C-alpha positions in Angstrom: 89.7 -30.9 -18.7 92.7 -33.0 -19.7 93.1 -35.2 -22.7 92.5 -38.9 -22.1 95.6 -40.9 -22.7 94.2 -44.3 -21.9 93.0 -45.0 -25.4 96.1 -44.1 -27.3 97.0 -46.3 -30.2 100.2 -48.5 -29.8 102.8 -49.3 -32.4 101.5 -52.9 -32.6 98.0 -51.7 -33.2 99.2 -49.3 -35.9 100.9 -52.3 -37.6 97.7 -54.3 -37.3 95.7 -51.4 -38.8 98.2 -50.9 -41.6 98.1 -54.6 -42.5 94.3 -54.5 -42.8 94.4 -51.3 -44.9 96.9 -53.0 -47.3 94.9 -56.3 -47.4 92.6 -57.4 -50.2 89.6 -56.9 -47.9 89.6 -53.2 -48.8 89.2 -51.4 -52.1 92.3 -50.4 -54.0 91.1 -46.8 -53.7 91.0 -47.0 -49.9 93.5 -44.9 -47.9 96.5 -46.6 -46.5 97.7 -45.8 -42.9 99.5 -42.7 -44.1 96.4 -41.5 -45.9 94.2 -42.4 -42.9 96.4 -40.3 -40.6 96.2 -37.3 -43.0 92.5 -37.6 -43.2 92.0 -37.9 -39.5 94.3 -34.9 -38.8 91.9 -32.8 -41.0 88.8 -34.3 -39.3 90.2 -33.4 -35.9 91.2 -29.9 -36.9 88.0 -29.2 -38.8 86.0 -26.2 -37.6 82.9 -28.3 -37.6 82.4 -31.9 -36.4 82.6 -34.5 -39.1 80.4 -37.5 -38.4 82.3 -40.8 -38.0 80.4 -42.5 -40.8 81.3 -39.8 -43.2 85.1 -40.0 -42.7 85.0 -43.8 -42.5 83.2 -43.9 -45.9 85.8 -41.6 -47.4 88.7 -43.6 -45.9 87.5 -47.0 -47.2 85.9 -45.7 -50.5 83.6 -48.8 -50.4 82.6 -51.2 -47.7 85.5 -53.6 -46.9 85.0 -57.4 -47.3 84.8 -58.1 -43.6 85.6 -61.7 -42.5 83.3 -61.3 -39.5 81.5 -58.8 -37.3 84.4 -59.3 -34.9 87.0 -58.2 -37.4 84.9 -55.1 -38.3 84.6 -54.2 -34.6 88.3 -54.6 -34.2 89.3 -52.5 -37.2 86.8 -49.8 -36.3 88.1 -49.8 -32.7 91.7 -49.3 -34.1 90.5 -46.4 -36.3 88.8 -44.8 -33.4 92.0 -45.2 -31.3 94.0 -43.6 -34.1 91.5 -40.7 -34.3 91.5 -40.3 -30.5 95.4 -40.3 -30.4 95.5 -37.5 -33.0 92.8 -35.6 -31.1 94.7 -36.0 -27.8 98.0 -34.8 -29.4 96.3 -31.7 -30.9 94.4 -30.9 -27.7 97.5 -31.1 -25.5 99.5 -29.0 -28.0 101.8 -31.9 -28.8 103.7 -32.0 -32.0 101.9 -34.4 -34.3 104.3 -37.2 -35.5 103.4 -38.0 -39.0 103.7 -41.6 -40.1 106.1 -40.6 -42.9 109.2 -38.5 -43.4 108.7 -34.8 -43.9 110.3 -34.9 -47.4 109.0 -34.9 -50.9 111.4 -37.6 -52.0 109.5 -40.0 -54.3 109.0 -43.5 -52.9 110.2 -46.0 -55.5 107.3 -48.4 -55.0 104.5 -45.9 -54.8 105.9 -43.5 -57.5 104.9 -40.6 -55.2 106.2 -39.2 -52.0 104.6 -40.6 -48.9 104.2 -37.0 -47.6 102.2 -36.3 -50.8 99.8 -39.1 -50.0 99.4 -37.8 -46.4 98.8 -34.2 -47.7 96.3 -35.3 -50.4 94.3 -37.2 -47.8 94.5 -34.2 -45.4 93.1 -32.0 -48.2 90.3 -34.6 -48.8 89.3 -34.0 -45.2 89.4 -30.2 -45.8 87.2 -30.6 -48.9 84.5 -32.3 -46.7 83.7 -28.9 -45.2 85.6 -26.5 -47.4 83.2 -23.6 -46.8 83.6 -23.8 -43.1 87.4 -24.1 -43.3 87.8 -21.0 -45.4 84.6 -19.1 -44.5 85.7 -16.4 -42.2 89.3 -15.8 -43.0 90.2 -17.4 -46.4 93.5 -15.6 -46.7 94.8 -16.7 -43.3 93.7 -20.3 -43.7 95.1 -20.5 -47.2 98.4 -19.2 -45.8 98.4 -21.7 -43.0 97.5 -24.6 -45.4 100.1 -23.6 -48.0 102.8 -26.2 -46.9 100.2 -28.9 -47.1 98.7 -27.7 -50.4 102.3 -27.6 -51.9 103.0 -31.1 -50.6 99.7 -32.5 -51.9 100.5 -31.7 -55.5 96.7 -31.3 -56.1 96.7 -27.6 -57.0 97.4 -26.0 -60.4 97.6 -22.5 -59.0 100.8 -20.9 -60.6 102.2 -19.8 -57.2 101.8 -23.2 -55.7 103.4 -24.9 -58.8 106.3 -22.4 -58.6 106.9 -23.3 -54.9 106.6 -27.0 -55.7 109.2 -26.7 -58.4 111.6 -25.0 -56.0 113.1 -28.1 -54.3 114.6 -26.4 -51.3 111.6 -24.2 -50.6 109.1 -27.0 -51.0 111.2 -29.2 -48.6 111.4 -26.3 -46.1 107.6 -26.0 -46.3 107.2 -29.8 -45.8 109.1 -29.6 -42.5 106.7 -27.0 -41.2 103.7 -29.3 -41.5 103.6 -30.5 -37.8 103.7 -26.9 -36.6 101.0 -25.9 -39.2 98.7 -28.6 -37.8 98.9 -27.1 -34.3 98.4 -23.6 -35.6 95.3 -24.7 -37.6 93.9 -26.5 -34.6 94.4 -23.5 -32.3 92.9 -21.2 -34.9 89.6 -23.1 -34.8 89.6 -24.5 -31.3 91.4 -22.2 -28.9 89.1 -20.2 -26.6 88.3 -16.7 -27.6 90.7 -14.2 -26.1 
């Protein structure tokens, strides 16, 4: 089986999706494109399938104010394309290109690093099925997730805080995230040896 590349999202479609996620049609608590990418990475890596409606509800927080059924169909098609693109990259062992720089430099407008937004959204996806993620091998998974956990700034574990406060170490970890995604995917989805 080979990954289908016919339905991969284009730059223009990403721009269209980003514009909608920034629009007044969605809740202020909805994820932006960076957050949506983080969530969908976790959804695709998850050891168990996450139903589409569940991740859509998490992404939007509340039902958007759709202008029409056609707009809803278009936006949902774009989200499915983004989801499919991430799935295809993971399946074909491609390095996942994040929609943000792999740095914890704080964005002036947001007041938080874009990578932190991505990592927080990824962890939201993990929390959807936390038991299944950590069930069999908590130590290995926690080790693999460490760069994302550090970047997310969600954890008050002293070791994670210590790493986060070490600028060069936390930046080094941030740069490992694309490789970590592939390792996590293979951990759950590679055929048994």
